[in-house]
C-alpha positions in Angstrom: -1.0 23.5 -20.6 1.5 20.2 -19.2 4.7 20.9 -17.8 6.7 18.0 -17.8 10.1 19.0 -17.2 8.5 20.9 -13.6 6.7 17.9 -12.9 9.8 15.8 -13.3 11.8 18.7 -10.9 9.1 18.6 -8.5 8.9 15.0 -8.1 13.0 14.8 -7.8 12.6 17.4 -4.7 9.6 15.0 -3.3 12.0 12.0 -3.2 14.6 14.2 -1.3 12.3 15.5 1.2 11.2 11.9 2.1 14.8 10.4 1.2 16.1 13.5 4.4 13.3 11.2 6.6 13.8 7.8 5.6 15.4 5.7 2.8 13.7 4.6 0.2 12.3 2.6 -2.5 12.4 3.3 -6.6 9.1 5.1 -6.4 6.1 2.7 -8.1 4.4 5.7 -9.6 4.5 9.0 -9.7 2.6 9.1 -6.0 3.9 5.8 -4.4 7.2 5.6 -2.6 7.8 2.6 -0.7 10.0 3.1 2.1 11.7 0.0 4.8 11.4 0.3 8.0 14.4 -1.7 9.6 15.1 -2.4 13.3 13.7 -0.4 16.0 12.1 1.4 13.1 9.3 -1.4 13.2 8.3 -0.3 16.4 4.4 1.0 15.7 5.5 4.2 17.8 8.9 4.9 15.7 7.4 4.4 12.0 4.5 6.7 13.2 7.2 9.4 14.5 8.7 8.7 10.8 5.3 9.3 8.8 4.8 12.6 10.4 8.2 13.8 10.1 7.9 13.0 6.3 4.7 15.1 6.3 6.2 18.1 8.7 9.2 17.8 5.9 7.2 18.1 3.0 5.1 21.4 4.6 8.2 22.8 5.8 9.9 22.8 2.2 6.5 24.1 0.5 4.6 20.9 -0.3 1.7 22.8 1.2 -0.7 21.8 -1.4 -0.1 18.4 -1.7 -1.0 15.8 0.8 0.4 12.7 1.7 -1.3 9.4 2.8 1.3 6.8 4.5 0.4 3.3 5.1 2.7 1.3 7.0 2.1 -2.9 7.3 4.1 -6.2 6.7 4.7 -5.3 3.1 4.2 -3.3 0.8 1.1 -4.9 -0.8 -0.7 -4.2 2.8 1.0 -0.6 3.3 -0.2 0.3 0.1 -3.8 -0.6 0.9 -3.4 1.1 3.9 -2.4 4.3 2.9 -5.2 4.2 0.7 -7.8 3.9 3.6 -7.9 7.5 5.0 -7.0 9.5 1.7 -5.9 12.6 2.1 -3.4 13.0 4.2 -4.1 9.8 5.7 -1.9 7.9 8.3 -3.0 3.8 8.8 -0.9 1.2 10.6 -1.4 -2.3 10.0 -0.1 -4.4 12.4 0.1 -8.6 11.7 -2.2 -8.5 14.7 -4.9 -6.5 12.6 -5.0 -9.1 10.3 -7.6 -9.8 8.5 -10.2 -8.2 10.8 -8.8 -4.3 9.7 -9.9 -5.5 6.0 -12.9 -6.3 6.4 -14.6 -3.5 6.1 -13.4 -2.6 2.9 -14.8 -3.3 -0.3 -13.3 -5.6 -2.9 -12.1 -2.9 -5.3 -10.2 -0.8 -2.1 -7.6 -3.9 -2.8 -4.7 -3.3 -5.2 -5.3 -5.7 -8.3 -8.8 -6.1 -7.7 -10.6 -4.2 -10.8 -14.2 -4.9 -12.6 -12.7 -7.8 -14.5 -11.3 -9.6 -11.1 -14.1 -8.5 -9.0 -16.5 -10.3 -11.6 -14.3 -13.2 -11.1 -14.3 -13.6 -7.6 -17.7 -13.0 -7.3 -18.5 -16.1 -9.6 -16.3 -17.7 -7.4 -19.0 -16.6 -4.4 -16.3 -14.1 -2.8 -18.8 -10.7 -2.9 -16.8 -9.2 0.4 -13.4 -8.4 2.2 -14.4 -11.0 4.5 -14.6 -13.7 2.4 -11.5 -12.8 0.4 -9.6 -13.3 3.7 -11.3 -16.0 4.5 -10.3 -17.9 1.2 -8.2 -20.8 1.3 -5.3 -20.6 -1.1 -6.8 -23.1 -3.7 -9.9 -21.4 -3.6 -8.3 -18.1 -4.8 -6.0 -19.9 -7.1 -8.9 -20.8 -9.0 -10.6 -17.6 -9.0 -7.4 -16.2 -10.4 -6.9 -19.5 -12.5 -3.2 -19.3 -11.8 -0.6 -19.0 -8.6 -1.6 -15.1 -8.3 -4.3 -16.6 -6.5 -1.9 -18.1 -4.0 0.4 -14.9 -4.0 -2.6 -12.8 -3.3 -3.4 -15.1 -0.4 0.3 -14.7 0.8 -0.2 -10.8 0.7 -3.5 -10.3 2.8 -1.4 -12.3 5.6 1.6 -10.1 5.2 4.0 -11.9 3.7 6.4 -10.0 1.5 7.1 -11.6 -1.9 9.7 -10.8 -4.8 8.6 -8.8 -7.5 7.1 -10.6 -10.4 9.5 -10.6 -13.7 7.3 -9.4 -16.7 
């Protein structure tokens, strides 16, 4: 039986635990919390310490049944991709120098925003692998997406942080 009030209570406890380690943005979903690293926090070793601290804090506060996969990357899109690379309970860092080669082993559907329909469109555009996706030019991705979203995708794959699109 569902217990929505309990889910909300636990969600707030989780957000508080993460917030005690690093300020965070609004949750993107029930299991996605973007955090922004600034200054020295952006150095890999410092970012990894913060990530391990989040994991330890969750355990200390009794969240031993919840696993936390963390992705650290130049932008939110790549951080989400990184967090999915080693589930559950992973910690994956993608630095600018890692791009795009560390993405090449992924499947197209491993990228946020590529579902069955978009995958078919990419296939029709001759893009069947992550390596081909990363190597494709802006114009080719714009054509595959059929809009400026393809150019936005091209930029995100290269580590640019883009403003959220207004609905």
